[in-house]
N, C-alpha and C positions, 0 to 999 in steps of 0.2 A: 504494500500500500504506500509506504514512504517513497519507494522508487517511482511509483506512478505520480505521486504528488510533486516530487522533484522534477519529473519530466514536464508536467503541466505548469508548475510554478517553480522554475529553477531557483536554487538558493542565491541570495544576494547579500552583500555586506550591509549590515544594518546602519552603518554610518554614511558611506558614500554611494551605496546602491549598486556598486560594481559586482559583476559575477565572476571575475577572474581572480586567481590566486587566493582562494578562500582558505582559512585555517581549517584544521581538522573538524572543528565544531560546525563549520559552514555558516557561521553567524557574522563573521567579520573577515575582511581581506587582510593579507599580511602587511600591506602598506598602512592601513588604519591601525592595526594592532601595534605596529612599531611606533605610532604616535603617543601611545600611553607611556608616560614617564615612570620607569621603575624606581622604587624607593630603595636604592642601593646602599646609601650611606645615611643611616637613621639612628636616632637615639634608641638604645635597646630597652629603655623603660617606657617612653611615651610614643615612639615611632615617628616623632617629628623629624623631617629631613635635617641633616647636619650639613653645614657648610664647612668643608674640610679646612678652609683657609682661616675662618674666623672663630670657629668653636674650639674652646679649650677642651680637650678630650682626656678622659681617664682611659685606662686599659679596657674598660668595659664599654666605652663609647656612650657615655651618658651626657645629655645636654645640660647646660648651665641651669636651666629652669628646674630640671629634675634633681640636680645636685642641691639646689637651694631649698626646694619644696618637693620632696619625693611624693609621687602619687601613692594611693593606697594599694595599688596593684603591683605585681612584680614586673610584668612586662606586657608589651603590646606589639602587634605586628601589623603593618600596613604595606601591602605589596606594591602599591602605586602612590605616586604623588598626586595630590588633588590639584590638577591643572587640566587645561584643555587637551584632548577632547573628553577626558573622564568627567570633568566638572559638568559639562553640558549633558552627558549621558545620565549622570546622577540626578541633575535637576529635572530632566525630562521624566525620569522614573518617579521622583518624589512629587513634583508639582504639576505635571501634566498627565499623570496616571498612565504613562507609557510603560506598562508592565512587561511589554515584550523585550525591554532592555534588561530585565532581571536575569533571565537565563544567560545572556551574553556576559554580564558582569560576574555572575556566579562562576561561569566557565573560566573567565580570565583569572579570577581570584584563586580558584581551585588549582588551576595549572601552575600558577606562580607559587602557591603554598606547597604544593606537592614537591616542587623543586627545592624550596628553601627549608622546609621542616625536616628535622631529623628526629630520631628517637629521643635525643636529649632535650630538644626544644619544642617537641610536640605538646600542644595544650591538652589538659585533661578534659575540658568541656568547652563548648561555645555558648556564649550568652548573648543573644541579640539585644540591641538597645531597645528598650521599651518606648512606646509612644503614649502620650496622655490619651485618655478615653476620648476626649473631644477631637483630637487630631486623627485618631483611627476612624472616628465617625465621619469626619470630613473627607479623608483620603479613601477610606474603604479597605485599607490594607496597611500592614507594617512592612515597609521596604526592607528593614534589616532582616526580618524573618524570611521574607521572600528570597533575599540574596543568600542567606547563610544556610538555608535548608539543603540545597543541592551540594554546597561546599562540605557540610558536615557529613553527608552521605558518602561523598567521594573520598573524604579523608577518614571515614569510619570513626567519627567523633559524636558523642552525645550532645544534644542541644537542651539547654535549660531555659526555656522561654519565660518562665514565671518567677525567676529568682529575684529580678530587679523590678522595681515599680517606679514609674515616672509620676512625681508629684507636682511637677511644674506645669503651669498653665501656659501652653505655647500655641 
């Protein structure tokens, strides 16, 4: 059935619409995928990108902000830098309800995490960021959960969606 659908509606890149040089997922072309900035040099605590020239680094590569005020969590990982085209894709998902971008983002995150995570740094669980009840009502979905569900499945990690509560009115 999928082959028939692919014949009638050939896969296209979700960003540029091109049909050539698609990645294995068939959702994005290799040129557009290359535009996503990989977060190679980041704080091991908060995942903020580090500027190698201006940041004073410890052996563990912790940013100045985390050295001064360490967060309550041990570490965080962000596979990409929040810049274009990622910024646009996330905004389309969140604010324009383009949930067709969720599988694309999940696939990109899972592929990156699979390469980066080892037995030593693999998380125990994944906790999606909760939304306030009013925001869920407005949007109709929690984008964090939509994104992380396929990632957790691919990485064989449990999801704990109800551990955190959002008390802020946003």
